[in-house]
Steps between C-alpha positions, in 0.01 A plus 500: 500500500625246242284189499742308280769471763566409865613804702715460808574801733814453707567761769853568629509505880788760534424758228130460487499462122262264326625299203233366255570185303264416211491139365285414205267213524652373181844482665348312799348256261834435338663446841219268616520310185878466528471372869237257390717378212791451737294293736365290211856445391615396849215263527568345162871454591409346839253260334767402239765444782249277695415300177868454431567388850220250486631362165843468654364303800307281262812442293707395811222261606491346155875466487494330844241265371707429195807424709298267717365315186859473372606355837212254496575399137867424595382291792247311273777437254723362786219276624430383149865410445506319833188305402653406166814363676276300730298365203835415323609305813166317510524423130854357558367289788210368276752418221704299753198311621409433132849379413497281823187315405575464138272771349779608264568158343462492121138417397620200298662330806305195610237527221292194509612380844213504752555677828458296817282611797802642697607714203142633461484585874839671492392693195171612664690611810750689295232677311323590828829637653571695179162663519553589859831655426359690201212649705699570815712805573868490570462635852247243582722205391792654684315542836336154466830308436779721627475407883382135481859387579533697826572319829561818710266774384508698831796733581648315797872569465706808581655639175845575653694454818538855633409758758147640512530880464140605437165321543169509337268807565557857610849641523711815445606532140893503495503756208217739575504469873112477502270228599441230231345154461760227440348229279757228591797431720866586440768243564859639515758273331834549338483594125497188274323274755285233347124571508270195510151450378274451804254269317448321168370722222556662162716814447267776400750784486880534501559871426587842619199656676556854624563536873517108520813506286563154359193296583374142477132416534391140540140392438398204737150468361158590660593872512805437721830681388837577660718797432892505536640858449828696500688208340830526326459205251222288363536128488166427329292621211125569462302176446753279673363255751687503838496279806496615859865558614623551146739802452320760291731799548782665687442785763603852441412863557336601169208744480381684816739351754742629767716185489512133396197319611203301362151640507252211516121526460210262489193608303151346488292610204727807471471607857827490712454293823741442795750235378548381854164319500651263242870509615406410858384163371839432335855443616678804628860531371762499748621854594159670422337616821150635476229622743128569441567880554783496248267357239210738560283251692 
């Protein structure tokens, strides 16, 4: 018997013959080594693939963070430009105050002439006002003085004379056919009808705004704003002061609208509220019939 090889005896079931196969241990060692090498190669490739996948995921994460930082940088630049414009407006206002009270007069004017008590008091008051303007923000000055002239700061007038087609609250969306929340009321009027401000205020926006189409937003102070949407023309510009009853736009069907009408909203601190709670206190235009159920009450 050969002790240097592995002997396998295979018997044939039909002929009864026995076939002997001899395999040397050296050959078995080579086969085992080859199989082990193949396994190690597969493991190495698998590890390399997993490592590459992890690096790709890290790269995607870092790229997303970089894009987020770029977006944030652009936003910060926009805010910085806006603050610079506000500061420029504030400096202009301070210059006008200085010019009004004689701060810009030549230093030689009036040399040797004593100032009376009224002039000294006016000068001190002017300096105090200038210091207040220099330390205050543009927004603070705007909100402090913008609405002091108001006589009617509550929306108490219907914006148009028309037919109420949709009230405040739940309704069926005319485009999707699904249930939706209606944030205002829809008043059907012919295209080009005059739209009136429902209270005194300052125009915050007069622009195109997505589904609202052409939109006017009036700020009445104390967090109270009114929205007038689907307009065909603007008759006011942002920053303009308007009185109750003044024409601010013409009705239309711009934006997400099925026909000519005015979408009217009242918002308190950014939250839409039922306009009827304000309109019920004011005069109801002739030809506009309403019920509590129509208005979502």
